[in-house]
C-alpha positions in Angstrom: -15.9 -45.6 114.9 -13.2 -48.1 115.8 -11.1 -50.1 113.3 -13.2 -53.2 113.8 -16.3 -51.3 112.5 -14.3 -49.7 109.7 -13.1 -53.1 108.5 -16.7 -54.5 108.7 -18.1 -51.7 106.5 -15.2 -51.9 104.0 -15.2 -55.7 103.8 -19.0 -55.9 103.2 -18.9 -53.1 100.6 -16.0 -54.6 98.7 -17.5 -58.1 98.8 -20.9 -56.8 97.6 -19.2 -54.7 94.8 -17.6 -57.9 93.5 -20.7 -59.9 94.0 -19.0 -62.5 96.2 -20.9 -64.4 98.9 -19.6 -64.8 102.4 -19.2 -68.5 101.7 -17.2 -67.8 98.5 -14.9 -65.4 100.3 -14.4 -67.8 103.1 -13.4 -70.5 100.7 -11.1 -68.1 98.8 -9.4 -67.0 102.0 -9.3 -70.3 103.8 -11.4 -69.2 106.8 -14.9 -70.1 107.9 -18.0 -68.4 106.5 -19.1 -68.0 110.1 -15.9 -66.0 110.9 -16.4 -63.8 107.7 -19.9 -63.0 108.9 -18.7 -62.2 112.4 -16.0 -59.8 111.0 -18.7 -58.1 108.8 -20.9 -57.6 111.8 -18.0 -56.3 113.8 -18.6 -59.0 116.4 -15.0 -60.2 116.0 -11.7 -58.5 115.2 -9.6 -60.0 112.4 -6.0 -60.8 113.2 -3.3 -59.4 110.8 -3.0 -63.0 109.4 -6.7 -63.1 108.6 -6.6 -59.5 107.3 -3.8 -60.7 104.9 -5.8 -63.8 103.8 -8.9 -61.8 103.1 -7.1 -59.0 101.2 -5.2 -61.6 99.2 -8.4 -63.4 98.3 -9.9 -60.0 97.2 -6.7 -59.0 95.4 -6.5 -55.7 97.3 -4.0 -54.0 99.5 -4.8 -54.7 103.2 -5.0 -51.0 103.9 -8.2 -50.9 101.8 -10.0 -52.8 104.5 -8.9 -50.3 107.2 -9.3 -47.1 105.3 -11.6 -44.6 106.8 -13.4 -41.8 105.0 -13.0 -38.5 106.7 -15.7 -35.9 106.4 
């Protein structure tokens, strides 16, 4: 699994845990809802700037979005 997919999974999980819609997250982070959706589907890779905006909006360390679970 590449980092784009890891970020997609983590972003969707964290957003759902906090009961935030894609539109709300987009507003909070200053990016478009369409872009949030494309990141969550792993259609697009987020730049480090966008990674920072999203993690700041969610009040998490950016590494939380890139953390993989090893089995």
